[in-house]
N, C-alpha and C positions, 0 to 999 in steps of 0.2 A: 913240253916244257913243264907247260905250269902241273902236269901230274910229275913231275920229280921232285919238283917246288911244293909240293902237294902232301908227300909223302915223307919228305924231308921235314916239314912243319910239325906236322902227325905226331911224325918220332920224336922228335925235338917237345913237345906238347905233353906224348904220354910217356920220356920219362921225366921229366921237371912232375909230373901227377906223380908216378912213382919215387920220386925225391921227396914228395911232401912239399915242394917250392909254389905249384901252382894250386891255387883255389878252385878246390873240385866241381863247383857250383859249375864250371867255365866248360864249355860243351868243345871241346877239341877240334872238333869240325868246324863250328861257328869263330872259333880263335884261327886257327888255318890263312881263313876268309879274309878275316880284317887286317892280319899278319902283313896277309901277302900285298891288298892292297893299296898300305901303307908306303911297301918296298916298292913297288908299280909306281905311286901316282909324286915318288921319291924320284925313279929314277922317271918318271915325265919332266920333274921339276929341272930340270936339267939338258933339257932337249931340245926344247920348242920355244922361243921368245913370249909367245901364251906363257908359258905354265913357268919359266923363266920369273916373271910378272907379279903372278900369282903368287908360285913362291916368295919373293922382293917384301908383299902383300902380309901374308900372313905371318914369316920366320925372321921378318924384316931385311933394308936394303943391304948390308952386308951381309949375311946369309948363302949365298955363291960361290962366295970368295974365302966359306970359314965351313967346309964338309965333314974335317973333325965334333969339329959344336956339332952339328946337324947333328951327327952318327948315334956322339954321347948323348945326344936328348932325344933322339928317338930309342936310342935302348933303351934309353934311363925308365923313358915313354911306356916304351911296351912293357919290363918288369913291373911298375907298379898296379897296370891294370893286369897286366893276367898273376899278381901272385894275391898271398890269403890276405 
């Protein structure tokens, strides 16, 4: 499963690098790993009471009921982190 995800992230980042939207100083491999870690922890945040409580502490008490807001903010964060 991780192999498929890693290939997808690396291809998307390579495309962004070729388009000039990815900061060329960023390692595609490390960025792929970071993206996967963020999404993995997001998955965990919905899986157990411990991670649900953790998400509430960091993202706010209503975060679990605002999936679209969380999704948009994570994408915004990643774009800002990876762009020039």
